[in-house]
N, C-alpha and C positions, 0 to 999 in steps of 0.2 A: 560616047567617044566622038561622035559626029563625023565619021569618015576619015579621021586622022590615022596616019600610020606611024607607029612608034618603032624606031629601030634601036636595037641594042648594040652597043659597041663593045667589043671584047676588051678586057682589061688584063693587065699582067699581075693581078692580085691572086693568082691561082696558086694554091699550096699543093704540091705534089710530094707525097712521102714515098721514099724508096724503101723497098723491103730490105731488111737487114739480114745479113748472112750471119747466123749465130755462131758458126764455127770460126770465122775469121775475125769478127768484130769483138772487141772487148766491151763488156757491159760493166758499168760502174756498180759499186756496191749498193748505192742508193737505189738505182733502178731495179736491181735484183731484189732488194728488200721490199720495195713497193710492189713488185710482181708477186712475191711470196705472200705478202700481206693481203693483196687482193685475192689471191687463190685461197688463202686461209679463211678470209671473210666469206667468200662464196661457199666454201665447204661448211663453215659454221652456220651460215644462214640455211643451207640445205638440210643439215642435221636438225637444226632448231625447228624448221618447218615440219620435218618428218615427226619429230617428237610431239609437237603441238597437235598435229593431225591425228597421231595415234592416241594422244590423251583425250582429245575431243571425241574420237570414235569410241574409246573405252567408256567414257562417261555416258555417251548416248546408249551404248549397249547396256550398261548398268541401269540407266533410267528405264529403258523398255523392258528389261527383265523385272524390275520392281513393279512397273505398271502391269505387266502380265500376271505377276504373282498376286498383286493386290486384287485384280479382277477375279482370279481363281479363288482366293481366300474369301472374297465377298460372296461368290456363288456358293461356296461351302458353308459360309455363315448362314445364308438364307436357308439352305437345306437343313442345317442343324437346328435352326429356329423352328422350322416347320415340324421337324421330328420331335423337338421338345414340346411344342404346343400339342402335338398329337398324343405324346406319351403322358402328358399331364392333364389331358382332358378329363372331364368328370366321368365319362363312360368307361374309360380305360382304368381309372383309379377305382371305380366301383367293381369292375371285373376282378382286378387284382385283390381288392379287399375281400370279396366273396371267396376267391380261391384260397386266401389265407385264413378264412373263417372269421373275419372281422365284421363288425356291425356296420350298417350304413351310417354315414354322417347325418347328424340331426341339424336342425336349424341353428341351435346355439353353438355348434362346433365351428371352429374357425380353421380352415385349411389354407395354408399359403404354400404354394408350390411354384418354384421358379425353374 
C-alpha cells in the first residue's frame, strides 16, 4: 500500500428494513403462501432428515447384529468341527465298537465317517 491512506465515503445506498407490526399491517396472500411454503419445506426437510438418520442407524444396527452373530456362529462351527473330529477319531470308534461287541476293522474294510 506504500503508506497511502484510503478513506471511505459514506453513501446513501443503505437499505434499512423496518419491522412490521403483524397486527396492524395487512399481509398479502402471496406473502402468506410463501411463508407457509417455507415453513412447510423446513418441517418436511427436518422430518426427512430424521427418517434418513433413523434408517441409517437401523441398517447399522442390523449390520453389527449380523456381524456379531456371524462371529458367534463361526466360533460354534469351529467347536462343533473339533467335537466331530474327536468323536470320529479311530480310537473313539474302536472303543464304541468293542463296547457293542463288534470286531476291529481290518485293512480291507473302508470306513468313511464325516
